[in-house]
C-alpha positions in Angstrom: 0.0 0.0 -0.2 1.5 3.3 -1.1 1.7 6.0 1.4 0.0 9.4 0.6 1.9 12.7 0.7 -0.7 13.6 3.7 0.2 10.5 5.7 4.1 11.1 5.2 3.6 14.6 6.4 1.6 13.5 9.5 4.4 11.1 10.4 7.2 13.9 10.2 5.0 16.2 12.2 4.6 13.5 15.0 8.4 13.0 14.9 9.2 16.7 15.2 6.6 17.2 17.9 8.0 14.3 20.2 11.5 15.9 19.8 10.0 19.0 20.9 8.4 17.5 23.9 11.6 15.6 25.0 13.6 18.8 24.9 11.1 21.0 26.7 10.6 18.4 29.3 14.3 17.8 29.8 14.8 21.5 30.4 12.0 21.8 32.9 12.9 18.9 34.7 16.5 20.3 35.2 15.2 23.4 36.1 12.8 21.8 38.8 15.8 19.9 40.0 17.7 22.9 40.6 14.9 24.8 42.6 14.2 21.6 44.8 17.7 21.0 45.9 17.1 22.4 49.4 13.9 20.1 49.7 15.5 16.8 48.7 18.6 15.0 47.9 20.3 16.3 44.6 20.0 14.0 41.5 22.5 11.1 41.3 24.9 12.1 38.6 26.6 8.9 37.3 30.3 9.3 37.3 30.8 7.2 34.2 32.2 9.1 31.1 31.8 6.5 28.5 28.8 4.4 27.4 28.5 1.6 24.8 25.1 0.7 23.5 23.4 -1.6 21.0 19.8 -1.8 19.7 18.7 -5.3 20.1 15.1 -4.6 18.9 16.3 -3.8 15.5 17.6 -7.2 14.7 14.2 -8.5 14.2 13.8 -6.1 11.3 17.2 -6.8 10.0 18.7 -3.6 11.4 21.9 -3.6 13.3 23.2 -0.7 15.1 25.8 0.2 18.0 27.2 3.4 19.4 29.7 4.7 21.6 29.5 7.9 23.6 32.1 9.7 25.6 31.3 12.8 27.9 33.6 15.6 27.9 33.4 17.7 31.1 29.9 17.6 32.6 27.6 18.4 29.6 29.3 17.6 26.3 28.7 14.1 24.8 30.3 13.0 21.6 28.6 9.7 20.0 30.0 7.5 17.2 27.4 5.1 15.9 27.5 2.6 13.1 24.3 1.0 11.2 23.8 -1.9 9.0 20.5 -2.6 7.5 19.1 -5.5 5.3 16.4 -4.2 3.0 14.0 -6.8 1.6 12.8 -6.7 -2.1 9.2 -5.7 -1.3 9.4 -2.0 -1.8 8.9 -2.0 -5.5 7.8 -4.5 -8.5 11.5 -4.6 -9.4 12.3 -6.7 -6.3 15.2 -4.4 -5.5 17.4 -6.4 -3.2 19.5 -4.0 -1.1 21.6 -3.2 2.0 22.6 0.0 3.7 25.6 1.0 5.8 25.8 4.3 7.9 28.1 6.3 10.2 26.7 8.9 12.4 28.4 11.7 14.3 26.4 13.1 17.2 27.0 16.0 19.6 24.7 15.9 22.5 24.4 18.6 25.3 23.4 16.9 28.6 21.1 19.3 30.2 21.3 18.1 33.9 25.0 17.3 33.8 26.3 13.6 33.6 25.4 10.9 31.1 22.2 10.0 32.8 20.3 13.1 31.8 18.1 14.6 29.2 20.0 16.0 26.1 19.7 17.9 22.8 22.1 18.1 20.0 23.0 17.7 16.4 24.0 15.0 14.2 25.7 14.3 10.8 25.0 11.0 9.0 26.6 9.6 5.9 24.6 6.5 4.7 25.0 4.5 1.6 22.4 1.9 0.2 23.4 -0.6 -2.5 21.3 -3.0 -4.2 20.2 -4.8 -7.5 16.8 -5.1 -9.1 15.0 -6.6 -12.2 12.6 -4.9 -14.6 10.7 -6.9 -17.2 13.3 -6.1 -19.7 16.5 -5.9 -18.0 18.6 -6.0 -14.6 20.1 -2.9 -13.0 22.4 -2.1 -9.9 22.0 1.0 -7.8 24.2 3.0 -5.4 22.6 5.7 -3.3 24.8 7.6 -1.1 23.3 10.1 1.3 24.3 12.8 3.8 22.0 14.0 6.6 22.3 17.0 8.9 19.8 17.2 11.7 18.9 17.8 15.6 18.0 15.2 18.1 16.9 15.2 21.6 16.7 12.1 24.2 17.2 10.8 27.5 19.7 8.4 29.2 19.0 6.2 32.1 22.1 4.8 34.1 21.6 2.5 37.1 24.6 2.2 39.6 25.2 -1.3 38.2 26.5 0.6 35.0 23.5 -0.8 32.9 22.2 2.1 30.6 19.1 2.6 28.6 18.9 5.4 26.0 16.0 6.8 23.9 16.4 9.3 21.3 14.5 10.9 18.3 15.9 13.1 15.7 15.2 14.7 12.3 17.0 16.4 9.7 17.7 17.5 6.0 18.8 14.6 3.6 20.2 14.9 0.2 21.5 12.0 -2.0 23.1 11.1 -5.3 21.6 8.2 -7.2 24.2 6.2 -9.4 22.6 3.3 -11.6 24.4 1.4 -14.1 21.2 1.0 -16.3 19.4 4.3 -16.4 16.4 3.1 -18.5 13.0 4.5 -17.9 11.7 1.2 -16.2 14.8 1.1 -13.8 14.5 4.5 -12.9 10.7 4.4 -12.2 11.3 1.4 -10.1 14.0 3.0 -8.1 11.7 6.1 -7.6 9.1 3.9 -6.2 11.7 2.3 -4.0 12.9 5.6 -2.6 9.4 6.8 -2.0 8.4 3.6 -0.1 11.6 2.9 2.0 13.9 6.2 2.0 11.0 8.8 2.4 12.0 8.9 6.0 15.8 9.3 5.3 15.8 12.3 7.7 14.8 10.4 10.7 17.1 9.2 13.4 15.9 6.9 16.3 17.4 5.1 19.1 16.2 2.8 21.7 19.1 0.8 23.0 20.6 -0.9 26.0 24.3 -0.9 27.0 27.1 -0.5 29.8 28.8 2.6 31.1 32.4 2.9 32.6 
């Protein structure tokens, strides 16, 4: 079932609203904690400076992701993330069988200080999808390198055992450069359907991961 433009815009609006809610809630909670220091104990700030996380839920969908975050000072987190994805040939009539690889560099400002806090930041992602398909008349190979620049917000929880859970949402502007060895009308049409169905949310960046801090 093809997604309508209205449906796509609705999904994007929901993502952006969720990012805004996370950011506003994080700032509000940090301010409330500062105001209530006299009434209660201060929030526990994890002494950990480094976190390694993986996204186990993505394996079900053929998506593999791992990342490492290192905290500089109290507030500045630098994240390096790598993604691998297997893409089934169900997104166009040409049965395009593809896979993707991505590397993400993410800066996070931890609002409450320490890794175990709300954060907001910016990210850059380089992603490359490679695949092959078959039209009625001929086969083709495609390469779709893509670069995204965007904003994200999220929250990291850390238990005193060192176990950590991280949730984040982000969205940005993407641009790509299609390369195909057989630029026939049929091949280009099939690839456009693939791009519309699979990569229409290219600007989206999400994370629900578990890991360990030290």
